[in-house]
C-alpha positions, 0 to 999 in steps of 0.5 A: 500500500502506497501512502500519500499525503492529501496534497499528493492524492489530490495532485495524482487524481488531477493528473489522472483526470487530465489524462482522461480528459485528453484521451477523450479529446476534450479541451479545457475550453470545451470542458469549461463550456460543457460544465459551466466551471471557469477555465481557470478553475479547471486549469488550477485543478489539473495543475495543483489538484485544487478545486471545490467538490461541486466543481469537480462533480460538474466537470466529471459529469461533463466528461460522462464520468458521473458513475465515478462520483456516484460511487465515491465513498460507497464501500460498506463496512462489515457489521459482523464477522460473517460479513467479513468472512463472506467478503474475503471469500469473493 
C-alpha cells in the first residue's frame, strides 16, 4: 500500500483526470463550456489538484464520468464477522 499525503492524492487524481480528459479529446475550453466551471478553475485543478467538490462533480459529469462520483465513498463496512468472512471469500 502506497501512502500519500492529501496534497499528493489530490495532485495524482488531477493528473489522472487530465489524462482522461485528453484521451477523450476534450479541451479545457470545451470542458469549461460543457460544465459551466471557469477555465481557470479547471486549469488550477489539473495543475495543483485544487478545486471545490461541486466543481469537480460538474466537470466529471461533463466528461460522462458521473458513475465515478456516484460511487465515491460507497464501500460498506462489515457489521459482523460473517460479513467479513463472506467478503474475503469473493
